[in-house]
C-alpha positions in Angstrom: 159.6 78.5 41.9 161.7 81.2 43.3 160.2 84.6 42.9 164.0 86.1 43.0 164.7 83.8 39.6 161.5 84.2 37.9 160.2 87.4 36.1 157.4 87.6 33.6 156.7 83.7 33.4 153.5 84.3 32.5 152.4 87.1 30.2 149.0 87.6 28.2 147.5 90.3 25.8 145.5 93.0 26.5 141.8 92.2 27.8 139.5 92.2 25.0 136.0 92.3 27.5 135.2 95.6 28.9 136.1 96.0 32.4 133.3 97.4 34.9 135.2 100.1 36.1 132.6 101.4 38.7 132.7 97.7 40.5 136.5 97.7 40.8 136.8 101.4 41.8 134.2 100.6 44.6 136.6 98.0 45.8 139.8 99.2 45.0 139.6 103.0 45.5 137.4 103.8 48.7 140.3 105.1 50.5 141.1 107.9 47.6 137.4 108.8 47.3 136.5 112.2 46.1 140.2 112.8 45.1 141.6 113.2 41.8 143.8 110.2 42.1 140.6 108.1 41.9 139.6 110.0 38.8 142.6 109.1 37.3 142.2 105.6 38.1 139.0 105.4 36.3 140.8 105.4 33.0 143.5 102.8 34.4 141.0 100.5 35.2 139.2 100.8 32.1 142.0 99.4 30.0 143.7 97.3 32.7 145.1 93.9 31.0 144.2 90.6 32.4 148.0 89.1 32.3 149.8 88.1 35.1 153.6 88.4 34.9 156.2 87.2 37.6 159.1 89.2 39.1 162.5 87.9 39.3 163.7 86.2 36.2 167.0 86.9 34.4 165.6 86.3 30.9 163.2 87.9 28.7 160.0 86.0 27.6 159.0 88.5 25.0 159.9 91.8 23.4 159.1 94.6 25.6 158.8 92.5 28.8 162.0 91.7 30.2 164.6 92.2 32.8 168.4 92.8 32.0 170.3 89.5 32.2 172.5 89.3 35.6 173.4 85.9 36.6 174.4 87.0 40.1 171.9 90.1 41.1 172.7 92.1 44.2 170.3 92.5 46.9 169.4 95.9 48.5 167.7 95.7 52.2 165.8 98.9 53.0 163.4 98.8 55.9 161.1 95.8 55.4 161.3 95.9 51.7 164.3 94.1 49.7 165.2 95.2 45.8 167.0 93.3 43.3 169.4 95.8 41.7 168.3 94.8 38.4 165.9 96.5 36.1 162.9 95.2 34.4 160.1 96.2 31.7 156.3 96.1 32.2 154.4 97.6 29.3 155.9 101.1 28.5 157.4 101.2 31.9 160.7 100.5 33.0 161.8 100.0 36.6 165.5 100.2 37.7 165.0 97.7 40.7 162.8 94.8 41.7 160.9 94.4 44.6 161.5 91.0 46.2 158.4 88.9 46.6 156.2 91.2 44.3 155.0 90.3 41.0 153.5 92.3 38.0 149.7 91.4 37.5 149.1 93.6 34.6 150.8 96.2 32.4 149.1 98.8 30.2 149.6 102.2 28.5 148.3 104.1 31.5 150.0 102.0 34.4 151.1 98.9 36.1 149.8 96.9 38.8 152.1 94.9 41.0 151.1 92.4 43.8 152.7 90.3 46.3 153.5 86.9 44.9 150.7 84.5 45.3 148.2 87.4 46.4 144.7 86.0 46.3 143.1 88.8 44.4 144.6 88.1 41.0 142.7 90.7 39.1 144.8 93.4 37.7 141.9 96.2 38.0 141.6 95.6 41.6 144.0 97.7 43.6 143.5 97.0 47.4 146.9 95.8 49.0 148.8 96.4 45.7 151.3 98.7 44.1 149.7 100.9 41.3 151.9 102.8 39.1 150.3 105.5 36.8 151.1 108.0 34.4 148.7 111.1 35.0 147.9 114.6 33.7 146.5 116.1 36.8 148.5 118.7 38.9 150.3 117.3 41.9 149.1 117.5 45.2 150.1 116.4 48.9 153.1 117.3 50.8 155.9 118.7 48.8 159.5 116.9 49.5 162.8 116.9 47.7 164.5 113.6 47.1 167.5 112.7 44.9 167.3 116.0 43.0 163.7 115.6 42.3 160.6 117.2 43.8 157.9 114.7 45.2 154.4 115.1 46.5 153.2 112.7 49.4 149.5 112.4 50.3 148.3 109.9 53.0 144.8 108.4 52.4 142.6 106.3 54.6 142.7 102.6 54.9 146.9 102.5 55.1 147.0 103.7 51.4 149.4 106.3 50.3 150.2 108.1 47.1 153.4 109.7 46.0 154.1 111.5 42.6 156.6 113.2 40.9 157.1 114.9 37.4 158.3 112.7 34.5 161.8 113.5 33.3 162.9 115.8 30.5 163.3 113.0 28.0 159.9 111.3 29.0 156.4 112.0 27.9 155.2 115.2 30.0 153.1 114.7 32.8 153.2 112.9 36.4 154.0 109.4 37.6 153.0 108.2 40.7 152.5 105.2 42.9 149.7 104.2 45.0 150.6 101.8 47.7 149.5 100.0 50.8 151.5 101.3 54.1 150.8 98.1 55.9 152.9 95.7 53.5 156.1 96.7 54.3 156.4 99.6 52.1 157.5 103.2 54.0 157.9 106.5 52.5 161.6 106.1 52.2 161.4 102.5 50.2 158.6 103.9 47.9 160.6 107.1 47.2 163.6 104.9 46.4 161.1 102.6 44.0 159.5 105.7 42.4 162.7 107.3 41.5 163.5 104.4 39.5 160.5 104.3 37.5 160.8 105.6 33.6 158.1 106.2 31.4 158.6 105.2 27.9 157.0 107.0 24.7 154.1 104.5 24.4 152.7 105.5 27.8 149.1 107.0 28.0 147.8 109.5 30.6 144.8 108.0 32.5 141.5 109.7 32.1 140.8 112.1 34.8 
């Protein structure tokens, strides 16, 4: 199955069993130990959905989890990461571009987990080697930079993990939207700024606890 042609081919409802947040954080957030980002991730882990959704389809499987129809999507190549110039939705979050070769593992009010297609760890609440998009209420931290008319904060952690964050737009719920990402998986500051710039926070998003 070609990941460029399949998006959200599997979808599951929210997990009904409680998630062992401590065990997941021990695995997924050693790199962000003793930081505000780890505290925010506790709330995200506690509500992580156990559904897996593939990226790349041009059809909607259900309301609220879809890509805009486009029979001939355009590829944009940027330093090791290619993007489909095609939006998709994951829970209350909308993305302007689709990263080729990556798929949504879980979407929930507090955030989204995106992993490489076929990634061995299929647990949405485990973050190592994955993109984690979060809606957060904590103050920004890190190096302050400007990009595309907005201010971003960049923080480089241990174990090839970095975080970039920016304030939500005026028409979105007030807070910070941020991405934690692996720097050894083809993502750079430039590609991540491009991707984060295209993240839209919907009215049903909820801030993580922290």
